[in-house]
C-alpha positions as a Markdown table, in Angstrom:
| # | Residue | x | y | z |
|---|---|---|---|---|
| 1 | Met | 106.3 | 129.2 | 98.0 |
| 2 | Arg | 103.4 | 127.7 | 100.1 |
| 3 | Thr | 102.1 | 124.4 | 100.0 |
| 4 | Ser | 98.8 | 123.2 | 99.5 |
| 5 | Pro | 96.8 | 121.2 | 102.2 |
| 6 | Leu | 96.1 | 118.8 | 99.8 |
| 7 | Leu | 99.2 | 117.7 | 99.0 |
| 8 | Met | 100.2 | 117.6 | 102.2 |
| 9 | Ala | 96.8 | 115.4 | 103.1 |
| 10 | Val | 98.0 | 113.0 | 100.2 |
| 11 | Leu | 101.8 | 112.9 | 101.6 |
| 12 | Tyr | 100.3 | 112.2 | 104.8 |
| 13 | Phe | 98.1 | 109.7 | 103.8 |
| 14 | Gly | 100.7 | 107.8 | 101.2 |
| 15 | Val | 103.4 | 107.8 | 104.6 |
| 16 | Gly | 100.2 | 106.5 | 106.9 |
| 17 | Ile | 99.5 | 103.9 | 104.1 |
| 18 | Ala | 103.4 | 103.0 | 104.1 |
| 19 | Phe | 103.5 | 102.6 | 107.6 |
| 20 | Met | 100.3 | 100.3 | 108.2 |
| 21 | Phe | 102.0 | 98.0 | 105.4 |
| 22 | Leu | 105.3 | 98.0 | 107.3 |
| 23 | Ala | 103.1 | 97.0 | 110.6 |
| 24 | Ser | 101.8 | 94.2 | 108.8 |
| 25 | Gln | 105.0 | 92.7 | 107.7 |
| 26 | Ala | 106.1 | 93.4 | 111.2 |
| 27 | Ala | 103.4 | 90.8 | 112.2 |
| 28 | Val | 105.0 | 87.7 | 112.4 |
| 29 | Glu | 103.9 | 85.5 | 115.2 |
| 30 | Thr | 101.2 | 88.0 | 116.4 |
| 31 | Ile | 100.1 | 91.1 | 116.2 |
| 32 | Trp | 100.6 | 92.5 | 119.8 |
| 33 | Asn | 104.0 | 93.1 | 119.9 |
| 34 | Ala | 105.7 | 96.4 | 120.4 |
| 35 | Thr | 106.6 | 97.1 | 116.5 |
| 36 | Thr | 103.6 | 96.2 | 115.3 |
| 37 | Ile | 101.4 | 98.5 | 118.1 |
| 38 | Val | 104.2 | 101.3 | 117.6 |
| 39 | Leu | 103.8 | 101.2 | 113.5 |
| 40 | Ser | 100.0 | 101.2 | 113.4 |
| 41 | Gly | 100.2 | 104.3 | 115.9 |
| 42 | Val | 101.9 | 106.3 | 114.0 |
| 43 | Ala | 99.7 | 105.1 | 110.9 |
| 44 | Thr | 96.6 | 106.2 | 112.7 |
| 45 | Val | 98.2 | 109.5 | 113.5 |
| 46 | Asn | 99.4 | 110.2 | 110.1 |
| 47 | Ile | 96.1 | 109.0 | 108.3 |
| 48 | Ile | 93.8 | 111.6 | 110.8 |
| 49 | Val | 96.4 | 114.1 | 110.1 |
| 50 | Ala | 95.9 | 113.9 | 106.4 |
| 51 | Ile | 92.0 | 113.7 | 106.8 |
| 52 | Arg | 92.4 | 117.2 | 109.4 |
| 53 | Leu | 93.8 | 118.4 | 106.0 |
| 54 | Tyr | 91.8 | 117.5 | 103.5 |
| 55 | Asn | 88.7 | 119.0 | 105.5 |
| 56 | Leu | 91.2 | 122.4 | 105.3 |
| 57 | His | 91.4 | 122.3 | 102.0 |
| 58 | Val | 87.7 | 122.1 | 101.7 |
| 59 | Arg | 87.0 | 124.9 | 104.1 |
| 60 | Met | 89.4 | 127.1 | 102.2 |
| 61 | Asn | 88.0 | 126.4 | 98.8 |
| 62 | Gln | 84.7 | 127.1 | 100.1 |
| 63 | Ser | 85.7 | 130.6 | 102.0 |
| 64 | Asn | 87.7 | 131.6 | 98.6 |
| 65 | Asn | 84.2 | 130.8 | 96.5 |
| 66 | Lys | 82.3 | 133.2 | 98.6 |
């Protein structure tokens, strides 16, 4: 059974939000420490992947409806 891109987009977006929350909690004194920057980078990548998977889902639905 194959996983739909929409489900994977929702999962990646949720993980991205979780990493963003962890990054905000890791910023104790300043936001310019390594932990915060790494967690923010991982969150950014996850959210970008979620957007790309959502776009793939939309394109697949448009091609199936033709």
